[in-house]
N, C-alpha and C positions, 0 to 999 in steps of 0.2 A: 701789688700786694695789698690785700684787704686787712685793715686793722679792726679788731673788735675790742670794745671796752668791756672790761669785767667790772661789775658793780654788784653790790648787795644792798638789800633793803634794810634801812635802819628801823622802820616801824611797819607793822602790818595792822590794818584796821579791818575788823570783821563785825557783822551785825550780831546782835544778841537776841535772845528770845523775847526781850522787852522792847516794844515799839519805841523808836526814838533814841535808843541807847546803842552805842557801838563800843566794842572792846578794842583796847590798844595793846598790842604786843610788841615788845622790844626785841630786836633780833641782832643788834650789834653793840659792841662796846661804846661806839660813838653815840648811839641812841641812849644807852644807859647813862653815860656821862651828861648828855644834854638834859635828860629828865631830872637828874639829880641837881642840876643848876636851876630848875624851874619849880620844883616841889620840895616841901619840907621832908626831913628825914623820916618822919612818922608815916609818910605815904610811900616810901621807896619799895617796901616789900610787895605791896599790891601792884605797883607799877611794873616792877621788874619780874613779877611772876605771872603777868598776863591776866591779872584779876581786876584791873582798872577799867571801868566803863564810863563813858562820857556822853552827854547829850550832844546833838549835832552842832549846835551853835558854839558851844565851848570847844568841841573837838576841832571844828573848822578853824577857829582862832589859833588853837594850839599847833595844828599842823601847818598853818600858814607861817607861823613863827619858825617852826622846825625846818620847813623847806627854804625859808629865807636864810637860815643858818647853813644851808647846804646839805641837809639830811634828805634821805629818800624815803618815800612813803608809798605803800601799796594799799589802796583803799577799795575794798569791795563795795559796790553800789547795790543796795537793796531797794527794790521798788515795793512799797506797801500797797496792798489792794484792799 
């Protein structure tokens, strides 16, 4: 019998029109709760509505912390030419 694990992504990261910025989209309740423990309430609307964009260095640190907490991330890689 083959067992398959079902999982969902907590965060989705996609490139933006602006070089060096990436958009963070939350896709689970766990992702929402995690973000709410890391950002002030004034930032929640932008974060929870997929309007938050981050520079690569900042996002890298943020996602490293999220994955260390057990959250899953799908990050599209864009190659700039």
